[in-house]
C-alpha positions in Angstrom: -8.0 -13.9 32.5 -7.2 -14.6 29.4 -3.5 -16.0 29.1 -1.8 -13.4 26.7 -0.2 -15.4 23.7 3.6 -14.8 22.7 5.2 -15.4 19.5 9.3 -15.5 20.1 11.1 -14.0 17.1 14.5 -13.5 16.3 16.4 -10.1 14.2 19.5 -11.4 12.7 21.6 -8.3 11.7 21.4 -5.0 13.6 22.2 -2.1 11.7 20.5 0.2 10.1 17.3 -1.8 9.2 17.5 -4.3 12.1 17.8 -1.3 14.8 14.8 0.3 12.7 12.8 -2.9 13.4 13.7 -3.1 17.3 12.1 0.5 17.5 9.3 0.1 15.2 8.3 -3.6 17.5 9.2 -1.4 21.2 6.8 1.5 19.5 4.2 -0.9 18.6 4.1 -3.1 22.4 1.0 -1.1 23.6 -1.1 -1.6 20.6 0.5 -4.9 19.5 -1.9 -7.6 20.9 -5.1 -5.7 19.2 -3.8 -5.4 16.3 -2.2 -9.2 15.9 -3.6 -11.0 19.0 -0.2 -12.0 20.3 2.7 -10.4 21.2 5.8 -10.5 19.5 9.0 -11.1 21.8 12.4 -10.8 20.4 14.0 -13.6 21.8 17.7 -12.7 20.4 19.7 -10.1 18.1 22.4 -11.8 16.0 25.2 -9.6 15.7 28.9 -9.9 14.9 29.7 -7.2 17.6 28.1 -8.2 21.0 29.7 -5.1 23.2 28.5 -2.6 20.7 24.9 -4.1 20.0 24.8 -4.5 23.9 24.3 -0.7 24.5 22.0 -0.1 21.7 19.0 -2.2 23.8 17.3 -2.4 27.1 18.1 -6.1 27.9 21.8 -7.2 26.8 21.0 -10.4 27.3 19.0 -10.5 23.7 22.4 -10.0 22.0 24.5 -13.0 20.5 26.9 -13.9 18.1 26.0 -17.5 17.6 23.3 -18.6 14.9 23.0 -21.6 16.2 21.5 -20.5 19.8 18.9 -19.1 17.8 18.7 -21.6 15.0 18.5 -24.5 17.9 15.8 -22.4 19.9 12.4 -24.6 19.5 10.4 -21.6 20.9 11.3 -19.0 18.1 9.6 -18.9 15.9 10.1 -16.5 13.2 13.5 -15.1 12.0 13.7 -11.3 10.3 17.0 -11.6 7.9 18.1 -8.1 7.6 21.7 -8.8 7.0 21.6 -8.0 3.6 24.2 -9.8 1.3 23.8 -13.5 0.0 25.9 -15.4 2.5 25.8 -16.4 5.3 21.9 -15.0 4.8 21.3 -17.3 2.2 22.3 -20.1 4.3 20.5 -19.0 7.8 17.2 -18.9 5.7 17.6 -22.0 4.5 18.3 -23.7 7.4 15.4 -21.7 9.1 13.1 -23.1 6.8 14.3 -26.6 7.4 13.7 -26.3 11.0 10.3 -24.7 10.6 10.7 -21.3 11.0 8.8 -18.6 9.3 10.9 -16.0 7.9 11.0 -12.0 7.0 13.8 -10.7 4.7 14.6 -7.6 3.0 17.0 -9.1 1.3 16.9 -7.9 -2.3 20.1 -8.9 -3.8 19.2 -12.9 -2.4 15.9 -12.8 -3.9 16.4 -11.5 -7.0 18.7 -14.7 -7.2 17.1 -17.6 -5.6 13.9 -16.3 -5.0 11.8 -19.2 -6.3 14.1 -21.7 -4.8 13.5 -20.5 -1.4 9.6 -20.1 -1.8 9.8 -23.4 -3.2 10.9 -24.5 0.2 9.0 -22.6 2.3 6.1 -23.9 0.6 7.5 -27.7 1.4 7.7 -27.0 5.1 4.4 -25.2 5.4 6.4 -22.1 6.3 6.1 -18.2 5.4 8.6 -16.1 3.6 7.7 -12.9 3.3 9.9 -10.0 1.7 7.6 -6.6 1.6 10.4 -4.2 2.7 12.7 -6.1 -0.4 11.0 -3.7 -3.1 10.1 -0.1 -2.8 11.4 0.1 1.4 8.0 1.2 3.0 5.7 1.2 0.0 3.3 -1.8 0.2 3.0 -3.4 -3.4 4.5 -7.1 -2.9 1.3 -7.9 -1.0 -1.2 -6.2 -2.9 -0.1 -7.8 -6.7 -0.1 -11.3 -4.6 -3.6 -10.7 -2.8 -5.5 -7.6 -3.9 -4.6 -7.6 -7.5 -4.3 -11.4 -7.8 -8.0 -11.2 -10.0 -6.5 -9.5 -12.1 -4.3 -10.0 -15.8 -1.3 -7.6 -15.2 0.3 -6.6 -18.7 2.6 -3.9 -17.2 4.5 -2.8 -14.2 7.0 -0.1 -13.8 8.4 2.1 -11.5 11.0 4.4 -10.1 12.6 1.8 -7.5 16.2 3.4 -6.7 16.1 6.6 -4.5 19.6 7.5 -5.3 19.1 7.9 -9.1 15.7 9.5 -8.7 17.4 11.8 -6.4 20.1 12.5 -8.9 17.9 13.1 -11.5 15.5 15.2 -9.7 18.4 17.8 -9.2 19.5 17.5 -12.7 16.1 18.2 -14.2 15.3 21.1 -11.8 18.7 22.7 -11.1 20.4 22.1 -14.4 23.2 20.0 -12.6 25.6 17.8 -14.6 25.6 14.1 -13.4 28.9 14.1 -11.3 27.7 17.6 -9.4 24.2 15.8 -8.6 25.8 12.9 -7.3 28.3 14.6 -5.2 25.2 16.5 -3.4 23.5 13.3 -3.5 26.9 11.5 -1.6 27.0 14.4 1.1 23.3 14.3 1.9 23.5 10.7 2.7 21.6 9.5 -0.1 24.6 7.8 -2.5 26.6 5.2 -0.5 30.0 5.5 -0.5 30.1 3.7 -3.4 27.2 4.0 -5.7 27.7 1.3 -8.4 24.7 -0.3 -7.7 22.5 2.1 -8.1 23.8 4.6 -10.4 24.3 1.1 -12.6 21.1 0.1 -12.5 21.7 -2.7 -10.4 19.7 -2.5 -7.3 16.7 -1.5 -9.7 17.4 -4.8 -11.6 16.8 -6.7 -8.6 14.0 -5.5 -7.4 12.4 -5.5 -11.4 13.3 -9.3 -11.4 11.2 -9.4 -8.4 7.9 -7.7 -9.4 8.0 -9.2 -12.9 8.0 -12.9 -11.4 5.1 -11.9 -9.1 3.2 -10.1 -11.7 3.3 -12.3 -14.3 3.3 -15.7 -12.2 6.5 -16.8 -13.8 10.5 -16.9 -12.4 12.6 -13.7 -13.6 16.1 -14.0 -12.6 18.4 -11.1 -12.5 20.8 -12.1 -15.1 17.2 -12.3 -17.3 16.8 -8.2 -16.8 18.8 -5.9 -19.4 20.7 -3.3 -17.4 21.3 0.1 -17.9 22.3 2.8 -15.6 22.1 6.8 -15.7 25.8 8.3 -15.5 25.7 9.1 -19.8 22.9 11.3 -18.9 23.5 15.0 -19.1 21.6 18.1 -18.6 21.0 19.2 -21.8 18.8 15.7 -22.6 16.7 16.9 -19.4 17.0 20.2 -21.2 15.7 19.1 -24.2 13.1 16.6 -22.8 11.4 19.4 -20.7 10.9 20.9 -24.2 9.3 18.3 -25.4 6.6 18.5 -22.3 8.9 15.2 -20.7 11.5 14.2 -17.7 14.1 11.5 -17.8 13.6 8.7 -14.8 15.5 5.4 -14.1 12.5 3.2 -15.0 12.1 -0.4 -13.8 9.9 -1.5 -17.2 8.3 -5.4 -17.2 5.7 -6.1 -19.3 4.1 -9.3 -20.6 2.4 -10.0 -24.0 2.3 -13.0 -26.6 3.3 -15.1 -24.2 6.8 -13.3 -23.1 7.8 -11.4 -20.6 10.0 -7.9 -21.1 12.2 -6.5 -18.3 14.9 -4.2 -18.1 16.3 -1.0 -16.5 16.9 1.9 -18.4 16.8 5.7 -18.3 13.6 7.1 -20.1 11.7 10.0 -20.9 8.3 10.3 -19.6 5.7 12.5 -20.3 4.9 14.7 -17.6 1.5 13.7 -17.8 2.4 10.3 -16.3 1.7 9.5 -13.2 5.2 8.9 -12.6 6.6 12.0 -13.9 6.0 13.6 -10.8 8.0 11.3 -8.4 11.0 13.2 -7.5 13.8 13.1 -5.0 14.3 10.0 -3.0 10.7 9.2 -3.1 9.8 5.7 -5.3 6.6 4.8 -7.2 5.8 1.4 -8.7 3.1 1.7 -11.9 0.4 -1.2 -12.6 -1.5 -1.7 -15.2 -4.4 -4.5 -15.1 -7.3 -5.8 -17.1 -9.7 -5.3 -14.3 -8.3 -2.6 -12.4 -6.6 -0.6 -15.1 -4.0 1.9 -13.7 -2.9 1.8 -10.5 0.0 3.5 -8.4 2.0 2.7 -5.3 4.0 5.6 -4.1 6.2 6.1 -1.0 9.6 6.2 0.6 11.3 3.5 -1.1 14.1 3.5 1.5 15.7 4.8 5.0 15.8 2.9 8.5 12.1 3.3 9.6 10.5 3.0 6.0 12.1 0.0 5.5 11.5 -1.4 9.5 7.6 -0.7 8.5 7.3 -3.1 6.1 9.6 -5.9 7.9 7.4 -5.4 11.2 4.3 -5.5 8.7 5.3 -8.8 7.5 5.6 -10.1 11.3 2.6 -8.9 12.3 1.0 -10.8 8.8 3.1 -14.3 10.2 1.7 -14.0 14.0 -2.0 -14.0 12.8 -1.2 -16.6 10.3 0.3 -18.6 13.5 -2.7 -17.5 15.5 -5.3 -19.0 12.9 -3.4 -22.1 11.6 -3.1 -20.9 8.1 0.9 -20.2 7.7 1.9 -21.5 3.9 -1.5 -20.3 2.4 0.2 -18.3 -0.3 3.4 -19.4 -1.2 5.3 -19.7 -4.9 2.7 -18.0 -7.1 5.0 -18.7 -10.2 2.7 -21.5 -11.6 4.1 -20.2 -15.4 7.0 -21.1 -17.5 6.9 -17.8 -19.7 10.0 -17.1 -21.8 12.0 -13.5 -21.4 12.1 -12.0 -24.8 15.5 -11.0 -25.9 16.3 -7.1 -25.6 16.9 -7.5 -28.8 13.6 -8.5 -30.0 12.1 -5.4 -27.3 10.5 -2.4 -29.2 10.9 1.0 -27.9 10.7 4.6 -28.8 13.7 6.3 -29.1 15.4 10.0 -28.2 19.0 10.6 -30.4 21.0 13.4 -30.1 23.6 13.5 -32.6 26.4 15.7 -34.2 26.3 16.1 -37.5 28.0 17.8 -40.5 26.0 21.2 -41.3 24.9 21.2 -45.0 22.3 20.3 -47.2 21.4 16.9 -48.0 23.0 15.5 -44.4 19.4 15.2 -42.8 18.6 12.6 -46.0 21.6 10.2 -45.4 20.3 10.0 -41.9 16.7 9.3 -43.1 18.1 6.8 -46.2 20.1 4.5 -43.2 16.7 4.9 -40.6 14.5 3.6 -43.8 17.0 0.5 -44.3 16.8 -0.8 -41.1 12.4 -0.1 -40.5 13.3 3.0 -38.1 10.6 5.4 -38.4 11.1 8.9 -37.3 8.5 10.5 -35.6 9.8 14.0 -34.9 13.2 16.0 -36.1 14.4 18.8 -34.7 17.9 21.3 -35.2 18.9 22.5 -31.8 22.3 24.3 -31.9 25.3 24.8 -34.4 29.1 23.9 -33.4 31.1 25.6 -35.9 30.3 23.3 -38.9 28.6 20.9 -37.0 24.6 21.0 -35.9 23.0 19.3 -33.4 20.0 16.9 -34.2 17.4 15.4 -32.2 15.0 12.7 -33.3 12.5 10.9 -31.9 11.8 7.4 -33.4 8.6 5.7 -33.7 8.3 2.1 -32.3 11.4 -0.2 -33.3 13.2 -3.2 -32.5 16.2 -2.8 -30.6 18.0 -5.1 -32.9 17.3 -3.1 -35.5 18.0 0.3 -33.9 21.7 -0.8 -32.9 22.4 -1.9 -36.6 21.1 2.0 -37.5 23.4 3.7 -34.9 26.0 1.3 -36.0 25.9 2.5 -39.9 25.1 6.0 -39.0 27.9 6.3 -37.0 29.9 5.2 -39.4 28.9 7.9 -42.5 31.1 10.7 -42.8 28.7 13.0 -42.4 28.6 11.8 -38.0 30.7 13.3 -35.6 29.2 11.6 -32.6 26.2 10.4 -31.6 25.7 11.9 -27.9 22.6 10.4 -26.7 20.6 7.5 -26.9 18.0 7.0 -24.6 14.0 5.2 -24.4 11.0 6.9 -24.6 8.2 5.5 -22.7 5.1 4.6 -25.2 1.5 2.9 -24.2 1.5 -0.6 -24.1 -0.5 -2.3 -27.2 -3.6 -4.1 -25.3 
């Protein structure tokens, strides 16, 4: 009889994702050996409240509040960090790697700031550091970028990578809700946190863009390199006018690489209804990739949630188990072998959707056109929508223009006597130049 191979592991954190991972691994026990060649045995689970966690497991002896008990156990080969936050999670991951333990993490906050250093450390120690769950939950995108699409030169990776904001914008688009009403609904249904700032201001998506861009373009992009805008200024009227133009508004995490420079930002954007991302609704996520060999590819699915995220964590655990059995750990470490600059946001070119309230009189359009011409802003389309007393609402779609030039043009227009307000400034998607 062949002896069953066992790989002891530890879970750090037993909240939503930690408990979900525990459940997924328990479900997989009947088939785990056939899938990986070994049985992953949970040896310890690190928690703050031992009594509370012990009531949720079959074997209470698994529960501990001592990190040292896990770190100093030579039998534990893999640590799954599912606590979140920068500390103590960052310290635990570094100490685990230094001790020769492999690590799986779902910690996008930490990776967006320190993924380069952590991957370097993992490479030095010959350890695996996998983090599929850190971006887009259950959707496999990190592994395909590093492996399946490795033979491509990628020039664009963009996506809807925050379910809360996508749910809000979907309700605004489909039901005509204003932002505050849609946010309240998202909170009632459990899609929005008690403090939704990281979601609605784009910070969560920005962290994921930093991680994706680093992998896609083989050059480290940190969170501070990503320009971030949220969705709090989007209105039902913006949604209505976008629909009339055959578009939808989505919060897009965008990155491009051309001319030896990387662009990385998060912003609301008009997307043509024909684009694959336009039909990604509610709390679903999707990542859209363009490469020189593959062409267009899109990864779609649930971007968050207990079991979807746990699915990605468990998948990484299975991958490391296979690597351990076959003696090939650390075979894919840091892939950032380039040192490409991130293009300043003022140099990034975009098309724009602009909405103004201006005086309803002859000559106003000519005045605005003169300002645009002064700052090299080409206008693609002008529409007069509604009158409000002596004021007229104008919607203007521009051709592609440098952000710095657009900012200067808008400052000049705001100062003109004919302008009551600049109501909306939203980017509009344009295909990358190849």
